C-alpha positions, 0 to 999 in steps of 0.5 A: 089639112093635107097640102097639095100641089096643082096638077100643071105644077106637079107635072113640071115639078115632079119630073125631076128627082129634087121635084118628086122629093119636095112634093113627097115631103110637103106634107111633113114639112108643112106639119112640122112648121105649122108646129114650130111656129104655132100656126093655124093654117087656113086657105091654100093659094093657088099657086098654079104658075108658081114654084111654091106651096103658099097658104094664108095663116094666123099666128098664135097672137092671132096675127095674120101671115103667109106660110110659103114653101118654095120648090128648090129653084136656081132662081129663087135659091136666095129669096130668104137672104134677099128678103132679110136684106131688104127687110120690108122696104119695100118687099113683104116682111120676112117674119121667120125662116127655115133655110133647109126647108126653103120655107118663109113666114111672111107678112100677109099684105091686106087687102092684097090687091094685085097691081094688075088691077090698075092700068099699065101706064100706072104700073110703070110709075109704081114699079119703077119706084119700087125698083128705084128703092130695091137698087142697093149694094150689099156689104161684103158679108152678104154674098149675093150671086151674080146676075152672070150666073142666071143668064149663063144658065138660060143660054146653056139651056137654049143652046142645049135645045138648039135643034128647035131654034126657029130662027138660028141667027136671032138666036144666037145674036140675043146669046151675044148680046146677053154676053156683051152685056154681062162682060160691061155691068158698070153699076151693079146693085141688088136686083128682083129680077122677077118684078112684074105687076103680079108680084106687087100687092096692095097693103096697109103698111105701104101702098104697094109691096113686093113679094117673090123677089129672086135676087141677084147682083147685076146691072139695074137696067136688067131689072126693066125687062120683066115688067116690059115683057108682061106688057107685050101688046104696048111693047109690040105697038110702039117699043121705042116709046114704052122702052124710053118711058120706063128707063126715064122712070127708072132714070137708066140707060134706054139703050142698055134696057133695050138691049136686055130685053131683046136679049131675053126675047130672043133667047126666050123664043129660042127655046120654045118654037110655039112662041111666035109672038116673042119671036116677032117682037124679038126681031122688031127690036133687033131692027130698031 
């Protein structure tokens, strides 16, 4: 089987030299890992929206697994380290890894139904429970990157495209709020940073398991944002209600959740002039 990358992702990933090299080397890497880990590779999983190549497979003893090769990507750079740190509680188990190839052999979630299959109000409860279990403080021998690094990276990308900002004042305010929050991160824990319903699967070992974490060390209130931004209809309809409900489920500061959410929306819409819904929502939160 020759692994392929979906056309949409190939276009975006292949624009950089690192991305083009990753695509070119993918077949050889998959073959190498299949031989080393004695895998029979089945069907690739459609990863059009993901910076990775993923396939179901079976190990030599017949047990099911997932083979994942991640495209070199700043946000996901420490995924292997994060999965090793959480050790299956409540994440998917890391069975083996090759850091040089950014490759992971993972526990396969069976039946693997996405949390998106349930109502968003129920998603709130499940994701809040998972996040509270994820938030732990690593020891000094586990040097995870600071959340500041990712936020500063986003802000630099936004400023580089400032000529496209549809609302310069809103974008500048989002960057300012980011800076204020980063300078005042009181409680710090290892965050998932990308936990939404699409990254939670049903399994036999646990009812719901986290996949695809992008670990950074920072303010737990930030970790509320990814789920909230995946519930934009509810967020737009009644931002105060959904933010208060989710912050209470997480047992974190409601005001800081609102500030992180506003800043993300303001900077997000600053780099994409077509994101009118995000723009309107950011303005709504800024006036709340």
